[in-house]
C-alpha positions in Angstrom: 21.9 39.8 39.8 21.1 36.2 40.8 20.0 35.5 44.3 19.4 32.3 46.3 16.1 30.7 45.4 13.7 30.4 48.4 12.8 27.1 49.9 10.2 25.2 47.9 11.1 27.1 44.7 10.9 25.3 41.4 10.9 26.6 37.8 7.5 26.9 36.1 6.7 26.1 32.5 7.0 29.2 30.3 9.3 31.1 32.7 12.4 32.7 31.2 15.7 32.3 33.1 19.3 33.2 32.5 21.3 29.9 32.3 24.8 29.5 33.6 26.6 26.8 31.7 30.2 26.0 32.6 32.7 27.6 30.1 29.9 29.5 28.3 28.3 32.9 28.6 25.0 33.2 30.4 22.1 33.2 28.0 18.3 33.2 28.5 16.2 30.1 28.0 12.5 29.3 28.5 11.4 26.3 30.6 9.5 23.7 28.5 9.0 20.8 30.9 5.8 20.3 32.9 5.5 21.8 36.4 4.7 18.4 37.8 8.2 17.3 36.7 9.9 20.6 37.5 8.8 20.4 41.1 10.6 17.1 41.9 13.2 16.4 39.2 16.8 17.6 39.5 16.8 18.7 35.9 14.6 20.8 33.6 13.9 20.8 29.9 14.3 24.1 28.2 14.6 26.0 24.9 17.6 28.4 24.5 17.0 31.9 23.3 19.2 34.0 21.0 19.3 37.5 19.8 20.8 36.5 16.5 18.3 36.2 13.7 18.9 33.3 11.3 16.4 33.4 8.4 17.2 29.8 7.3 15.8 28.4 10.6 12.0 28.5 10.1 11.5 26.7 13.5 12.7 29.7 15.5 9.9 31.6 17.2 10.3 35.4 17.4 9.9 37.0 20.9 9.6 40.8 21.1 11.7 42.7 23.6 9.8 43.0 26.9 8.1 39.6 26.6 9.2 37.3 29.4 11.5 40.0 30.8 13.7 40.0 27.7 15.6 43.2 27.1 16.1 42.6 23.3 14.2 41.0 20.4 15.0 37.3 20.6 14.3 34.0 18.9 13.5 30.7 20.6 15.8 28.0 19.1 13.1 25.3 19.0 15.4 22.9 17.2 17.7 22.8 20.2 15.8 21.3 23.2 18.1 20.9 26.2 18.0 19.3 29.6 20.1 20.8 32.3 20.3 20.7 36.1 18.0 23.1 37.8 20.9 24.5 39.8 22.2 26.1 36.6 19.1 28.3 36.3 19.9 31.8 37.7 17.1 32.8 40.1 14.9 34.9 39.9 13.3 34.3 36.5 13.4 37.2 34.1 9.7 36.8 33.5 7.1 34.6 31.9 6.1 34.2 28.2 2.5 34.7 27.1 0.4 31.7 26.5 0.4 32.5 22.8 4.2 32.6 22.6 4.5 29.4 24.5 2.0 27.7 22.2 4.0 28.8 19.1 7.2 27.3 20.7 5.4 24.1 21.5 4.2 23.7 17.9 7.7 24.5 16.5 9.2 21.8 18.9 6.6 19.3 17.7 7.7 20.0 14.1 11.4 19.9 14.9 11.0 16.5 16.6 8.4 15.1 14.3 5.9 14.5 17.2 
């Protein structure tokens, strides 16, 4: 259940949140943008997560159930970087990804965007 975020809260890079987008079901996503931006900006950059495996997308990073508070095996959709308003993140975060998983996501995003 989402609760009101405390004063001074901001999302941290690598945290996993449920995202509430108008007209769509809630889904988890991992924060990708830097904490220095997340603290002051009104929006946040994130990578959506899915539980649907799609073998043709080699840029999707596997995340095991339990990691980042996820209750099911999931995949980070690194080819779909999104920016949304922070108010659409449902507080509190589900958890935080490991450094190794976040690094794999960063590398897949670099490939997807040819950076």
